C-alpha positions in Angstrom: 84.8 132.0 124.2 84.6 128.5 125.6 85.6 125.4 123.6 82.1 124.1 123.5 80.8 127.4 122.1 83.5 127.4 119.5 82.7 123.9 118.4 78.9 124.6 118.3 79.5 127.8 116.3 81.8 126.0 113.8 79.5 123.0 113.5 76.5 125.3 112.6 78.6 127.1 110.0 79.7 123.7 108.7 76.2 122.5 108.3 75.2 125.6 106.3 78.4 125.3 104.2 77.8 121.5 103.7 74.3 122.1 102.5 75.4 124.8 100.0 78.4 122.8 98.6 76.5 119.5 98.4 73.6 121.3 96.6 76.1 122.9 94.1 77.8 119.6 93.4 74.4 117.8 92.9 73.1 120.4 90.5 76.4 120.5 88.7 76.1 116.8 87.8 72.3 116.6 87.3 71.1 119.9 85.9 73.8 120.2 83.3 74.3 118.3 80.0 75.3 114.6 80.8 78.3 113.6 78.7 77.7 109.9 79.6 74.2 110.1 78.2 75.6 111.8 75.1 78.0 108.9 74.7 75.2 106.4 75.0 73.2 108.2 72.5 76.1 108.4 70.0 76.9 104.7 70.4 73.2 103.7 69.9 72.9 105.8 66.8 76.2 104.5 65.4 74.9 100.9 66.0 71.7 101.8 64.2 73.5 102.9 61.0 74.5 106.5 61.9 72.6 109.7 61.0 72.5 108.8 57.3 71.5 105.2 57.5 68.9 102.9 59.1 65.5 103.8 60.3 65.4 107.2 62.0 62.3 106.4 64.0 63.8 103.1 65.2 67.0 104.9 66.1 65.1 107.5 68.1 63.1 104.8 70.0 66.3 102.9 70.7 68.0 106.1 72.0 65.0 106.8 74.2 65.0 103.3 75.7 68.7 103.4 76.4 68.5 106.8 78.1 65.5 105.8 80.2 67.4 102.7 81.4 70.5 104.8 82.1 68.7 107.4 84.2 66.6 104.7 85.9 69.7 102.7 86.9 71.1 105.9 88.5 68.0 106.9 90.3 67.7 110.1 88.2 64.5 109.4 86.4 62.2 111.3 88.7 61.4 115.1 89.1 64.6 116.9 89.9 63.4 118.3 93.3 62.4 114.8 94.5 65.6 113.3 93.4 67.5 116.1 95.1 65.7 115.7 98.4 66.3 111.9 98.3 69.9 112.2 97.5 70.5 114.9 100.2 68.8 112.8 102.8 70.8 109.7 101.9 74.0 111.7 102.0 73.3 113.2 105.4 72.4 109.8 106.9 75.5 108.2 105.3 73.3 105.9 103.2 75.5 106.5 100.2 74.5 103.4 98.3 76.7 101.8 95.7 79.1 103.4 93.1 77.6 103.6 89.7 80.9 102.7 88.1 82.5 100.2 90.5 79.3 98.7 92.1 81.0 98.9 95.5 79.5 100.4 98.7 80.4 104.1 98.5 80.9 104.6 102.3 83.6 101.9 102.5 85.1 103.0 99.2 85.5 106.6 100.3 86.7 105.7 103.8 89.4 103.3 102.4 90.5 105.8 99.8 90.7 108.6 102.5 92.8 106.4 104.8 95.1 105.5 101.9 95.7 109.1 101.1 96.2 110.0 104.8 99.0 107.4 105.0 101.3 109.6 103.0 99.7 113.0 103.6 99.9 113.1 107.4 103.6 112.2 107.6 104.3 114.8 104.8 102.5 117.5 106.7 104.3 116.7 109.9 107.7 116.8 108.1 106.9 120.0 106.2 105.7 121.8 109.3 108.6 120.6 111.5 111.3 121.3 108.9 109.7 124.5 107.7 109.4 126.0 111.2 112.9 125.0 112.1 114.4 126.4 108.9 112.3 129.6 109.0 113.1 130.4 112.6 116.8 129.7 112.0 116.9 132.1 109.1 115.0 134.7 111.1 117.2 134.4 114.2 120.5 134.1 112.2 120.0 136.1 109.0 123.7 136.5 108.4 124.3 132.7 108.5 125.4 131.1 105.2 123.8 127.9 106.2 120.5 129.6 106.9 120.3 131.4 103.6 121.4 128.3 101.7 118.7 126.2 103.4 116.1 128.9 102.6 117.1 128.9 98.9 117.1 125.1 98.8 113.6 124.9 100.2 112.3 127.5 97.7 113.9 125.5 94.8 112.2 122.3 96.1 108.9 124.1 96.3 109.4 125.5 92.7 110.1 122.1 91.2 106.8 120.6 90.0 106.0 117.4 91.9 104.2 115.9 88.9 107.4 116.4 86.8 109.6 114.5 89.3 107.0 111.8 89.6 106.7 111.5 85.9 110.5 111.4 85.6 110.6 108.5 88.0 107.9 106.6 86.2 109.7 107.2 83.0 112.9 105.7 84.3 110.9 102.6 85.5 109.4 102.2 82.1 112.8 102.6 80.5 114.2 99.8 82.6 116.6 102.0 84.5 115.3 101.0 87.9 113.2 98.1 89.1 109.7 98.8 90.5 109.7 99.1 94.3 106.3 99.3 95.9 107.4 100.9 99.2 109.4 103.6 97.3 106.7 104.3 94.7 103.6 104.1 96.8 104.8 105.4 100.2 108.2 107.1 100.3 108.1 109.2 97.1 104.5 110.5 97.7 105.6 111.6 101.2 108.7 113.3 99.8 106.8 115.1 97.0 104.0 116.4 99.2 106.6 117.6 101.7 108.4 119.4 98.9 105.1 121.0 97.9 104.4 122.4 101.4 108.0 123.1 102.6 108.8 126.3 100.7 105.6 128.0 101.8 106.1 127.1 105.5 109.7 128.2 105.5 108.7 131.5 104.0 105.8 132.0 106.4 107.8 131.0 109.5 110.6 133.3 108.5 108.3 136.3 107.8 106.3 136.0 111.0 109.3 135.3 113.1 111.0 138.4 111.8 108.1 140.5 113.0 108.9 139.5 116.6 112.7 139.0 116.5 113.3 142.8 116.9 110.3 143.4 119.2 110.9 145.1 122.5 110.0 142.0 124.6 112.5 139.9 122.7 115.2 142.6 123.2 114.3 142.6 126.9 114.6 138.8 127.1 118.0 138.9 125.4 119.2 141.8 127.7 118.4 139.6 130.7 120.8 137.0 129.4 118.4 134.5 127.9 119.9 131.9 125.6 118.8 131.1 122.0 116.3 128.4 123.1 114.4 130.8 125.4 114.4 133.5 122.8 113.1 131.1 120.2 110.4 130.0 122.5 109.1 133.5 122.9 109.2 134.2 119.2 107.4 130.9 118.4 104.7 131.6 120.9 103.9 135.0 119.3 104.2 133.8 115.7 102.2 130.6 116.2 98.8 132.0 115.5 99.4 133.1 111.8 101.4 129.9 111.3 98.4 127.8 112.4 96.2 129.9 110.2 98.4 129.0 107.2 98.4 125.3 108.2 94.6 125.0 108.0 94.0 127.2 104.9 96.7 127.4 102.4 98.2 123.9 103.2 94.7 122.4 102.7 94.5 124.0 99.3 97.9 122.8 98.3 97.1 119.3 99.5 93.9 119.0 97.5 95.8 119.9 94.3 98.9 117.8 95.0 97.1 114.6 95.9 95.2 114.6 92.6 98.5 114.9 90.7 100.5 112.4 92.8 97.8 109.7 92.9 97.3 109.9 89.2 101.0 109.7 88.4 101.7 106.8 90.8 98.4 105.1 90.4 97.6 105.3 94.1 94.0 104.4 94.7 93.4 107.2 97.2 91.0 110.0 97.7 92.1 112.1 94.7 92.2 109.0 92.4 88.6 107.9 93.1 87.4 111.5 93.0 88.9 112.1 89.6 87.3 109.0 88.1 84.0 109.8 89.8 83.9 113.1 88.0 84.7 111.5 84.7 82.0 108.8 85.2 79.5 111.3 86.8 79.4 108.9 89.7 77.2 111.1 91.9 77.3 108.8 95.1 81.1 108.9 95.1 81.2 112.6 94.3 78.8 113.5 97.2 80.7 111.1 99.6 84.0 112.7 98.7 82.5 116.2 99.1 81.3 115.3 102.6 84.9 114.2 103.5 86.3 117.5 102.2 83.7 119.5 104.2 84.4 117.5 107.3 88.1 118.0 107.1 87.5 121.8 106.6 85.1 122.0 109.6 87.4 120.0 111.9 90.4 122.0 110.8 88.6 125.3 111.6 87.6 124.0 115.1 91.1 122.9 115.9 92.4 126.2 114.5 90.0 128.3 116.7 90.7 126.2 119.8 94.4 126.6 119.1 94.0 130.4 118.9 92.4 130.6 122.4 95.2 128.3 123.8 98.0 130.2 122.2 96.6 133.7 123.0 93.8 133.8 125.5 93.1 137.4 124.4 91.8 136.1 121.1 88.0 135.8 121.2 87.0 133.3 118.5 
């Protein structure tokens, strides 16, 4: 299948998936009990003397006025279907308006946060993929090596150590005065290291497992019999193991990243994608939530397109 056909097919699936996910997110935060409205109601009633004091009718009227103002300010005071169509249209046309909580343009807010997250995520992914593939291939090609087995065990241990625990330990030492705060270390170096640790063990394991499937294959035995060196043998193994490795990169890695960035950004106070998404959920900030959802969908669609095109390049026999 040609590249343009692959892109068109994935974009079509992406549009359908985007509609379904955005609809689900919208309904989740509009057709369910609103905890912000409940807080407003509780505060108004408390200010009016509580459930046992004051004028009940005046309290009900005050609550009604407060809730009407709350929903009107958020553009949620009309029929649900009309509100849904308007919000979906605005989301598709990138007219995301302003954040309810921060009163900032949502588009620039989400873009800036995504760029901030990418500043440590992309280097971490590159490091994890490079180190993981090298270590996994080395273990598969030299299974008897003490260095190979030691490196594999070390990568699994790093993967097993919770990144939030290490981050919390570092923050605790700062608060205890053991170390002085260093912006470069806290906001750039450590997030890269912790995300790399999160991804590394899985990539070492996958690289080793898929490489082992081909190390003893007939074509590798033939290549070795012809006198090929380790580099050429490794090249043949990598070429045949690359497809499942790419599959892992765009599926499981994406899932791990989504989880890890929430933890890391909350621990270090990095105002990135996970940080603003978390607070948008807490504040029911629907414009920010829908904007962040669009970014997640876009990353998934682009990842699938790159994955499919990579399949056809790595193995022309694959019909995506």
